DOFIFI-246037 format. One record per residue (C-alpha): residue number from 1; residue in one letter; x, y, z. Coordinates in nm, 2 decimals. Layout:
BEGIN
+-----+------+--------+--------+--------+
!  nr ! rest !     px !     py !     pz !
+-----+------+--------+--------+--------+
! NUM !    A !      X !      Y !      Z !
...
+-----+------+--------+--------+--------+
END
This chain:
BEGIN
+-----+------+--------+--------+--------+
!  nr ! rest !     px !     py !     pz !
+-----+------+--------+--------+--------+
!   1 !    M !   9.45 !  19.31 !  22.24 !
!   2 !    N !   9.73 !  19.16 !  22.05 !
!   3 !    K !   9.89 !  19.35 !  21.76 !
!   4 !    P !   9.94 !  19.16 !  21.44 !
!   5 !    K !  10.31 !  19.12 !  21.34 !
!   6 !    V !  10.40 !  19.38 !  21.08 !
!   7 !    P !  10.60 !  19.20 !  20.81 !
!   8 !    A !  10.91 !  19.33 !  20.63 !
!   9 !    F !  10.83 !  19.49 !  20.30 !
!  10 !    R !  11.03 !  19.53 !  19.98 !
!  11 !    P !  10.84 !  19.78 !  19.76 !
!  12 !    E !  10.66 !  20.06 !  19.93 !
!  13 !    A !  10.34 !  19.98 !  19.74 !
!  14 !    E !  10.33 !  19.64 !  19.90 !
!  15 !    E !  10.36 !  19.80 !  20.24 !
!  16 !    A !  10.08 !  20.05 !  20.16 !
!  17 !    R !   9.85 !  19.77 !  20.06 !
!  18 !    W !   9.92 !  19.57 !  20.38 !
!  19 !    W !   9.85 !  19.88 !  20.60 !
!  20 !    D !   9.53 !  19.95 !  20.41 !
!  21 !    A !   9.42 !  19.59 !  20.45 !
!  22 !    H !   9.48 !  19.61 !  20.83 !
!  23 !    R !   9.36 !  19.97 !  20.88 !
!  24 !    E !   9.05 !  19.88 !  21.09 !
!  25 !    E !   9.24 !  19.65 !  21.31 !
!  26 !    F !   9.51 !  19.91 !  21.39 !
!  27 !    D !   9.24 !  20.18 !  21.44 !
!  28 !    R !   9.08 !  19.96 !  21.71 !
!  29 !    I !   9.42 !  19.91 !  21.87 !
!  30 !    L !   9.49 !  20.29 !  21.86 !
!  31 !    E !   9.15 !  20.38 !  22.00 !
!  32 !    N !   9.19 !  20.12 !  22.28 !
!  33 !    A !   9.54 !  20.26 !  22.37 !
!  34 !    A !   9.39 !  20.62 !  22.38 !
!  35 !    R !   9.10 !  20.51 !  22.60 !
!  36 !    H !   9.35 !  20.36 !  22.85 !
!  37 !    G !   9.60 !  20.64 !  22.84 !
!  38 !    R !   9.88 !  20.44 !  22.67 !
!  39 !    L !   9.96 !  20.68 !  22.39 !
!  40 !    K !  10.30 !  20.85 !  22.40 !
!  41 !    P !  10.34 !  21.18 !  22.21 !
!  42 !    L !  10.66 !  21.22 !  22.00 !
!  43 !    S !  10.89 !  21.51 !  22.09 !
!  44 !    P !  11.00 !  21.75 !  21.81 !
!  45 !    A !  11.35 !  21.59 !  21.84 !
!  46 !    K !  11.21 !  21.24 !  21.77 !
!  47 !    L !  11.00 !  21.37 !  21.48 !
!  48 !    L !  11.31 !  21.53 !  21.33 !
!  49 !    K !  11.51 !  21.22 !  21.38 !
!  50 !    R !  11.25 !  21.01 !  21.19 !
!  51 !    A !  11.25 !  21.26 !  20.90 !
!  52 !    E !  11.63 !  21.25 !  20.86 !
!  53 !    G !  11.62 !  20.96 !  20.62 !
!  54 !    S !  11.41 !  21.16 !  20.37 !
!  55 !    R !  11.47 !  21.48 !  20.18 !
!  56 !    V !  11.21 !  21.70 !  20.00 !
!  57 !    I !  11.30 !  21.76 !  19.63 !
!  58 !    S !  11.14 !  21.93 !  19.34 !
!  59 !    I !  11.10 !  21.76 !  19.01 !
!  60 !    R !  10.94 !  21.88 !  18.68 !
!  61 !    L !  10.71 !  21.63 !  18.51 !
!  62 !    R !  10.51 !  21.66 !  18.19 !
!  63 !    Q !  10.15 !  21.72 !  18.27 !
!  64 !    A !  10.05 !  21.40 !  18.08 !
!  65 !    D !  10.30 !  21.19 !  18.28 !
!  66 !    L !  10.17 !  21.34 !  18.61 !
!  67 !    A !   9.81 !  21.26 !  18.50 !
!  68 !    R !   9.91 !  20.90 !  18.42 !
!  69 !    L !  10.09 !  20.87 !  18.76 !
!  70 !    R !   9.79 !  21.00 !  18.95 !
!  71 !    R !   9.55 !  20.77 !  18.76 !
!  72 !    L !   9.76 !  20.46 !  18.81 !
!  73 !    A !   9.82 !  20.54 !  19.18 !
!  74 !    A !   9.44 !  20.59 !  19.23 !
!  75 !    Q !   9.38 !  20.24 !  19.07 !
!  76 !    K !   9.62 !  20.10 !  19.34 !
!  77 !    G !   9.46 !  20.30 !  19.62 !
!  78 !    L !   9.78 !  20.49 !  19.68 !
!  79 !    P !   9.88 !  20.86 !  19.71 !
!  80 !    Y !  10.06 !  20.95 !  19.39 !
!  81 !    Q !  10.38 !  21.05 !  19.57 !
!  82 !    T !  10.40 !  20.71 !  19.74 !
!  83 !    Y !  10.34 !  20.53 !  19.41 !
!  84 !    M !  10.60 !  20.75 !  19.24 !
!  85 !    K !  10.86 !  20.66 !  19.51 !
!  86 !    S !  10.78 !  20.29 !  19.48 !
!  87 !    L !  10.83 !  20.31 !  19.10 !
!  88 !    L !  11.16 !  20.49 !  19.14 !
!  89 !    H !  11.28 !  20.25 !  19.40 !
!  90 !    E !  11.19 !  19.95 !  19.19 !
!  91 !    A !  11.35 !  20.10 !  18.88 !
!  92 !    L !  11.67 !  20.17 !  19.07 !
!  93 !    A !  11.69 !  19.82 !  19.20 !
!  94 !    R !  11.64 !  19.68 !  18.85 !
!  95 !    E !  11.91 !  19.90 !  18.71 !
!  96 !    E !  12.16 !  19.81 !  18.99 !
!  97 !    K !  12.08 !  19.44 !  18.93 !
!  98 !    R !  12.13 !  19.48 !  18.55 !
!  99 !    R !  12.46 !  19.65 !  18.59 !
! 100 !    A !  12.59 !  19.40 !  18.84 !
! 101 !    G !  12.48 !  19.10 !  18.63 !
+-----+------+--------+--------+--------+
END
């Protein structure tokens, strides 16, 4: 079974939509790999290495803003933290572009 080529993504929301659209296909690939003993568990060291690029933070938001964030994320079919990260990423890119231009 051939895996589809995973494209490069800019905003995280675009990536989330792509994975959602291809979920069943990758579920079949995963089930097939499990059936044939081709799954490889990740060691704790590999899991830690993957997490090095991220950091857990705490942020205070107005309840009304959090409610809006959750509502908009649900409309896009995304977890609200993922949607919030994509909004922040896009806003930072716009600000950098504005300051450079």
